[in-house]
N, CA, C and O atoms as CSV, one atom per row, in Angstrom:
chain,resi,resn,atom,element,x,y,z
A,1,MET,N,N,100.989,88.049,172.007
A,1,MET,CA,C,101.422,89.401,171.642
A,1,MET,C,C,100.064,90.069,171.172
A,1,MET,O,O,99.217,89.515,170.472
A,2,HIS,N,N,100.002,91.390,171.693
A,2,HIS,CA,C,98.960,92.265,171.360
A,2,HIS,C,C,99.228,92.925,170.104
A,2,HIS,O,O,100.378,93.286,169.856
A,3,PRO,N,N,98.207,93.136,169.216
A,3,PRO,CA,C,98.438,93.916,167.959
A,3,PRO,C,C,98.786,95.430,168.233
A,3,PRO,O,O,98.261,95.937,169.224
A,4,PRO,N,N,99.524,96.110,167.543
A,4,PRO,CA,C,99.853,97.558,167.870
A,4,PRO,C,C,98.531,98.302,167.674
A,4,PRO,O,O,97.738,98.165,166.743
A,5,MET,N,N,98.442,99.172,168.805
A,5,MET,CA,C,97.197,100.111,168.906
A,5,MET,C,C,97.551,101.493,169.001
A,5,MET,O,O,98.655,101.772,169.468
A,6,THR,N,N,96.768,102.407,168.623
A,6,THR,CA,C,96.947,103.814,168.822
A,6,THR,C,C,95.639,104.329,169.650
A,6,THR,O,O,94.537,104.010,169.205
A,7,ILE,N,N,95.706,104.979,170.631
A,7,ILE,CA,C,94.714,105.632,171.279
A,7,ILE,C,C,94.248,107.034,170.840
A,7,ILE,O,O,95.023,107.983,170.953
A,8,LEU,N,N,93.042,107.190,170.357
A,8,LEU,CA,C,92.430,108.313,169.813
A,8,LEU,C,C,91.711,109.177,170.836
A,8,LEU,O,O,91.277,108.705,171.887
A,9,ASN,N,N,91.597,110.482,170.493
A,9,ASN,CA,C,90.664,111.205,171.417
A,9,ASN,C,C,89.448,111.376,170.605
A,9,ASN,O,O,89.575,111.485,169.386
A,10,SER,N,N,88.331,111.409,171.129
A,10,SER,CA,C,86.957,111.645,170.253
A,10,SER,C,C,86.955,113.178,170.004
A,10,SER,O,O,87.364,114.027,170.796
A,11,MET,N,N,86.442,113.386,168.810
A,11,MET,CA,C,86.197,114.722,168.155
A,11,MET,C,C,87.720,115.503,167.959
A,11,MET,O,O,87.796,116.731,167.991
A,12,HIS,N,N,88.809,114.705,167.771
A,12,HIS,CA,C,90.131,115.311,167.350
A,12,HIS,C,C,90.297,114.791,165.842
A,12,HIS,O,O,89.811,113.722,165.471
A,13,LYS,N,N,90.944,115.548,165.105
A,13,LYS,CA,C,91.274,115.479,163.792
A,13,LYS,C,C,92.687,114.734,163.606
A,13,LYS,O,O,93.701,115.162,164.157
A,14,TYR,N,N,92.684,113.691,162.864
A,14,TYR,CA,C,94.054,112.916,162.709
A,14,TYR,C,C,94.364,112.815,161.291
A,14,TYR,O,O,93.474,112.732,160.445
A,15,GLN,N,N,95.685,112.821,160.993
A,15,GLN,CA,C,96.274,112.677,159.530
A,15,GLN,C,C,97.307,111.665,159.558
A,15,GLN,O,O,98.466,111.960,159.848
A,16,PRO,N,N,96.898,110.332,159.233
A,16,PRO,CA,C,98.018,109.335,159.111
A,16,PRO,C,C,99.069,109.717,158.314
A,16,PRO,O,O,98.877,110.396,157.306
A,17,ARG,N,N,100.089,109.377,158.635
A,17,ARG,CA,C,101.503,109.609,157.735
A,17,ARG,C,C,102.228,108.223,157.476
A,17,ARG,O,O,102.199,107.327,158.321
A,18,PHE,N,N,102.820,108.109,156.374
A,18,PHE,CA,C,103.428,106.921,155.802
A,18,PHE,C,C,105.218,107.319,155.894
A,18,PHE,O,O,105.693,108.133,155.102
A,19,HIS,N,N,105.856,106.812,156.674
A,19,HIS,CA,C,107.311,107.171,156.769
A,19,HIS,C,C,108.102,106.012,156.008
A,19,HIS,O,O,107.885,104.844,156.330
A,20,LEU,N,N,108.895,106.281,155.135
A,20,LEU,CA,C,109.724,105.250,154.429
A,20,LEU,C,C,111.104,105.687,154.770
A,20,LEU,O,O,111.462,106.850,154.585
A,21,VAL,N,N,111.985,104.658,155.327
A,21,VAL,CA,C,113.176,104.885,155.831
A,21,VAL,C,C,114.232,104.011,155.083
A,21,VAL,O,O,113.945,102.833,154.871
A,22,ARG,N,N,115.220,104.419,154.741
A,22,ARG,CA,C,116.349,103.558,154.103
A,22,ARG,C,C,117.405,103.516,155.161
A,22,ARG,O,O,117.926,104.535,155.613
A,23,ALA,N,N,117.715,102.243,155.557
A,23,ALA,CA,C,118.826,101.919,156.445
A,23,ALA,C,C,119.389,100.611,156.317
A,23,ALA,O,O,118.624,99.661,156.148
A,24,ASN,N,N,120.660,100.431,156.376
A,24,ASN,CA,C,121.418,99.136,156.254
A,24,ASN,C,C,121.442,98.430,157.532
A,24,ASN,O,O,121.524,97.202,157.535
A,25,ASP,N,N,121.372,99.136,158.681
A,25,ASP,CA,C,121.537,98.632,160.018
A,25,ASP,C,C,120.610,99.338,160.967
A,25,ASP,O,O,120.663,100.560,161.103
A,26,ILE,N,N,119.723,98.547,161.653
A,26,ILE,CA,C,118.871,99.213,162.586
A,26,ILE,C,C,119.408,100.189,163.489
A,26,ILE,O,O,118.744,101.198,163.728
A,27,LEU,N,N,120.549,100.010,164.030
A,27,LEU,CA,C,121.130,100.907,164.898
A,27,LEU,C,C,121.425,102.278,164.228
A,27,LEU,O,O,121.667,103.262,164.928
A,28,LYS,N,N,121.404,102.339,162.901
A,28,LYS,CA,C,121.552,103.779,162.222
A,28,LYS,C,C,120.216,104.299,161.858
A,28,LYS,O,O,120.099,105.262,161.100
A,29,LEU,N,N,119.166,103.662,162.401
A,29,LEU,CA,C,117.881,104.418,161.895
A,29,LEU,C,C,117.623,105.875,162.138
A,29,LEU,O,O,117.025,106.587,161.331
A,30,PRO,N,N,118.160,106.336,163.430
A,30,PRO,CA,C,117.925,107.811,163.775
A,30,PRO,C,C,118.659,108.688,162.830
A,30,PRO,O,O,118.420,109.889,162.698
A,31,TYR,N,N,119.632,107.979,162.130
A,31,TYR,CA,C,120.611,108.881,161.213
A,31,TYR,C,C,120.187,108.549,159.728
A,31,TYR,O,O,120.972,108.864,158.834
A,32,SER,N,N,119.135,108.006,159.449
A,32,SER,CA,C,118.905,107.465,158.318
A,32,SER,C,C,118.216,108.372,157.233
A,32,SER,O,O,117.639,109.361,157.685
A,33,THR,N,N,118.189,108.203,155.999
A,33,THR,CA,C,117.377,109.066,155.065
A,33,THR,C,C,115.963,108.551,155.130
A,33,THR,O,O,115.717,107.345,155.085
A,34,PHE,N,N,115.006,109.515,155.238
A,34,PHE,CA,C,113.584,109.088,155.113
A,34,PHE,C,C,112.768,109.986,154.458
A,34,PHE,O,O,113.168,111.125,154.219
A,35,ARG,N,N,111.626,109.591,154.127
A,35,ARG,CA,C,110.623,110.321,153.361
A,35,ARG,C,C,109.243,110.123,154.178
A,35,ARG,O,O,108.980,109.052,154.724
A,36,THR,N,N,108.378,111.251,154.217
A,36,THR,CA,C,107.208,111.111,154.777
A,36,THR,C,C,106.285,111.503,153.740
A,36,THR,O,O,106.424,112.475,152.997
A,37,TYR,N,N,105.219,110.578,153.742
A,37,TYR,CA,C,104.198,110.795,152.732
A,37,TYR,C,C,102.654,111.042,153.395
A,37,TYR,O,O,102.295,110.250,154.266
A,38,VAL,N,N,101.919,111.921,153.067
A,38,VAL,CA,C,100.631,112.178,153.552
A,38,VAL,C,C,99.630,112.155,152.408
A,38,VAL,O,O,99.758,112.804,151.370
A,39,PHE,N,N,98.571,111.301,152.715
A,39,PHE,CA,C,97.449,111.235,151.777
A,39,PHE,C,C,96.384,111.967,152.327
A,39,PHE,O,O,95.822,111.508,153.321
A,40,LYS,N,N,95.999,113.086,151.816
A,40,LYS,CA,C,94.992,113.906,152.302
A,40,LYS,C,C,93.655,113.222,152.407
A,40,LYS,O,O,92.814,113.624,153.211
A,41,GLU,N,N,93.433,112.141,151.567
A,41,GLU,CA,C,92.170,111.516,151.868
A,41,GLU,C,C,91.931,110.682,152.914
A,41,GLU,O,O,90.829,110.195,153.166
A,42,THR,N,N,93.101,110.474,153.636
A,42,THR,CA,C,92.969,109.601,154.917
A,42,THR,C,C,92.710,110.314,156.070
A,42,THR,O,O,92.658,109.712,157.143
A,43,GLU,N,N,92.518,111.657,156.001
A,43,GLU,CA,C,92.304,112.509,157.329
A,43,GLU,C,C,90.924,112.119,157.821
A,43,GLU,O,O,90.027,111.825,157.030
A,44,PHE,N,N,90.773,112.120,159.067
A,44,PHE,CA,C,89.515,111.697,159.778
A,44,PHE,C,C,89.466,112.397,161.173
A,44,PHE,O,O,90.440,112.908,161.728
A,45,ILE,N,N,88.178,112.348,161.665
A,45,ILE,CA,C,87.937,112.864,162.804
A,45,ILE,C,C,87.492,111.664,163.751
A,45,ILE,O,O,86.600,110.935,163.317
A,46,ALA,N,N,87.994,111.410,164.921
A,46,ALA,CA,C,87.658,110.251,165.809
A,46,ALA,C,C,86.397,110.485,166.444
A,46,ALA,O,O,86.228,111.573,166.996
A,47,VAL,N,N,85.482,109.626,166.449
A,47,VAL,CA,C,84.158,109.933,167.127
A,47,VAL,C,C,83.805,108.632,168.041
A,47,VAL,O,O,84.332,107.551,167.777
A,48,THR,N,N,82.967,108.763,169.038
A,48,THR,CA,C,82.487,107.674,169.932
A,48,THR,C,C,80.935,107.359,169.627
A,48,THR,O,O,80.422,106.381,170.170
A,49,ALA,N,N,80.249,108.107,168.839
A,49,ALA,CA,C,78.924,107.548,168.437
A,49,ALA,C,C,78.722,108.010,167.050
A,49,ALA,O,O,79.336,108.909,166.476
A,50,TYR,N,N,77.702,107.212,166.561
A,50,TYR,CA,C,77.451,107.320,165.109
A,50,TYR,C,C,75.910,107.546,164.990
A,50,TYR,O,O,75.095,106.938,165.684
A,51,GLN,N,N,75.555,108.566,163.954
A,51,GLN,CA,C,74.164,108.755,163.546
A,51,GLN,C,C,73.478,107.658,162.830
A,51,GLN,O,O,72.256,107.510,162.851
A,52,ASN,N,N,74.358,106.846,162.154
A,52,ASN,CA,C,73.806,105.929,161.359
A,52,ASN,C,C,73.889,104.556,162.004
A,52,ASN,O,O,74.963,104.049,162.327
A,53,GLU,N,N,72.612,103.931,162.191
A,53,GLU,CA,C,72.606,102.710,162.847
A,53,GLU,C,C,73.337,101.455,162.101
A,53,GLU,O,O,73.821,100.494,162.700
A,54,LYS,N,N,73.333,101.593,161.026
A,54,LYS,CA,C,74.246,100.470,160.212
A,54,LYS,C,C,75.628,100.610,160.502
A,54,LYS,O,O,76.336,99.607,160.592
A,55,ILE,N,N,76.107,101.818,160.667
A,55,ILE,CA,C,77.692,102.026,161.055
A,55,ILE,C,C,77.786,101.528,162.428
A,55,ILE,O,O,78.708,100.767,162.722
A,56,THR,N,N,76.859,101.910,163.354
A,56,THR,CA,C,76.854,101.504,164.753
A,56,THR,C,C,77.024,100.009,164.957
A,56,THR,O,O,77.802,99.449,165.729
A,57,GLN,N,N,76.032,99.397,164.007
A,57,GLN,CA,C,75.934,97.793,164.048
A,57,GLN,C,C,77.284,97.214,163.523
A,57,GLN,O,O,77.802,96.244,164.076
A,58,LEU,N,N,77.818,97.808,162.488
A,58,LEU,CA,C,79.065,97.171,161.962
A,58,LEU,C,C,80.212,97.354,162.954
A,58,LEU,O,O,81.076,96.489,163.101
A,59,LYS,N,N,80.195,98.437,163.589
A,59,LYS,CA,C,81.358,98.624,164.703
A,59,LYS,C,C,81.181,97.575,165.701
A,59,LYS,O,O,82.160,96.919,166.056
A,60,ILE,N,N,79.886,97.331,166.244
A,60,ILE,CA,C,79.641,96.356,167.257
A,60,ILE,C,C,80.036,94.991,166.792
A,60,ILE,O,O,80.772,94.280,167.476
A,61,ASP,N,N,79.539,94.606,165.598
A,61,ASP,CA,C,79.875,93.321,164.977
A,61,ASP,C,C,81.323,92.970,164.867
A,61,ASP,O,O,81.679,91.793,164.922
A,62,ASN,N,N,82.140,93.916,164.720
A,62,ASN,CA,C,83.529,93.823,164.446
A,62,ASN,C,C,84.539,94.054,165.598
A,62,ASN,O,O,85.751,93.862,165.504
A,63,ASN,N,N,83.946,94.449,166.588
A,63,ASN,CA,C,84.653,94.858,167.914
A,63,ASN,C,C,84.593,93.724,168.959
A,63,ASN,O,O,83.540,93.442,169.532
A,64,PRO,N,N,85.838,93.039,169.204
A,64,PRO,CA,C,85.681,91.864,170.024
A,64,PRO,C,C,85.335,92.214,171.630
A,64,PRO,O,O,85.144,91.352,172.488
A,65,PHE,N,N,85.299,93.571,171.838
A,65,PHE,CA,C,85.092,94.074,173.272
A,65,PHE,C,C,83.658,94.568,173.198
A,65,PHE,O,O,83.310,95.244,174.166
A,66,ALA,N,N,82.895,94.398,172.392
A,66,ALA,CA,C,81.546,94.844,172.320
A,66,ALA,C,C,80.489,93.765,172.529
A,66,ALA,O,O,79.403,93.776,171.949
A,67,LYS,N,N,80.904,92.780,173.444
A,67,LYS,CA,C,79.988,91.607,173.892
A,67,LYS,C,C,78.749,92.234,174.437
A,67,LYS,O,O,77.694,91.732,174.046
A,68,GLY,N,N,78.687,93.129,175.177
A,68,GLY,CA,C,77.555,93.630,176.056
A,68,GLY,C,C,76.454,94.443,175.035
A,68,GLY,O,O,75.375,94.931,175.370
A,69,PHE,N,N,77.025,94.431,173.798
A,69,PHE,CA,C,76.065,95.381,172.970
A,69,PHE,C,C,75.461,94.481,171.895
A,69,PHE,O,O,74.535,94.895,171.198
A,70,ARG,N,N,75.937,93.341,171.761
A,70,ARG,CA,C,75.368,92.359,170.651
A,70,ARG,C,C,74.009,91.840,171.096
A,70,ARG,O,O,73.638,91.626,172.250
A,71,ASP,N,N,73.375,91.687,170.019
A,71,ASP,CA,C,71.747,91.128,170.114
A,71,ASP,C,C,71.882,89.798,170.723
A,71,ASP,O,O,72.804,89.038,170.425
A,72,THR,N,N,70.898,89.494,171.637
A,72,THR,CA,C,70.896,88.270,172.309
A,72,THR,C,C,69.864,87.386,171.555
A,72,THR,O,O,69.630,86.285,172.052
A,73,GLY,N,N,69.259,87.718,170.480
A,73,GLY,CA,C,68.286,86.963,169.858
A,73,GLY,C,C,66.764,87.198,170.246
A,73,GLY,O,O,65.866,86.815,169.496
A,74,ALA,N,N,66.545,87.761,171.296
A,74,ALA,CA,C,65.252,88.199,171.873
A,74,ALA,C,C,64.735,89.561,171.312
A,74,ALA,O,O,63.641,90.016,171.646
A,75,GLY,N,N,65.488,90.120,170.535
A,75,GLY,CA,C,65.106,91.393,170.019
A,75,GLY,C,C,65.670,92.530,170.865
A,75,GLY,O,O,65.435,93.705,170.581
A,76,LYS,N,N,66.440,92.155,171.940
A,76,LYS,CA,C,66.883,93.241,172.773
A,76,LYS,C,C,68.402,93.086,172.953
A,76,LYS,O,O,68.916,91.970,172.882
A,77,ARG,N,N,69.022,94.036,173.151
A,77,ARG,CA,C,70.629,94.094,173.453
A,77,ARG,C,C,70.900,93.813,174.859
A,77,ARG,O,O,70.192,94.274,175.754
A,78,GLU,N,N,71.844,93.114,175.056
A,78,GLU,CA,C,72.375,92.601,176.384
A,78,GLU,C,C,72.804,93.860,177.044
A,78,GLU,O,O,73.408,94.758,176.456
A,79,LYS,N,N,72.437,93.881,178.381
A,79,LYS,CA,C,73.027,94.969,179.285
A,79,LYS,C,C,74.060,94.447,180.037
A,79,LYS,O,O,74.030,93.236,180.260
A,80,LYS,N,N,74.976,95.115,180.478
A,80,LYS,CA,C,76.150,94.794,181.393
A,80,LYS,C,C,75.618,94.840,182.808
A,80,LYS,O,O,76.369,94.614,183.757
């Protein structure tokens, strides 16, 4: 099973929201009482490139799909 993912568009602003729903039955979710919480501190703009090399390397090191960008040990990055 794949983890839940959200596709973001580069250079778009996003504001995550936390929805708290009270329901006794999953079938009644659409009619349930809910509250939405927004934390202004979590607003961000999605980007595809970073000016800071440390951030770029951190993203490469933690992205399982970035194998083509990892150091090969010869001082050069692999090319696809």
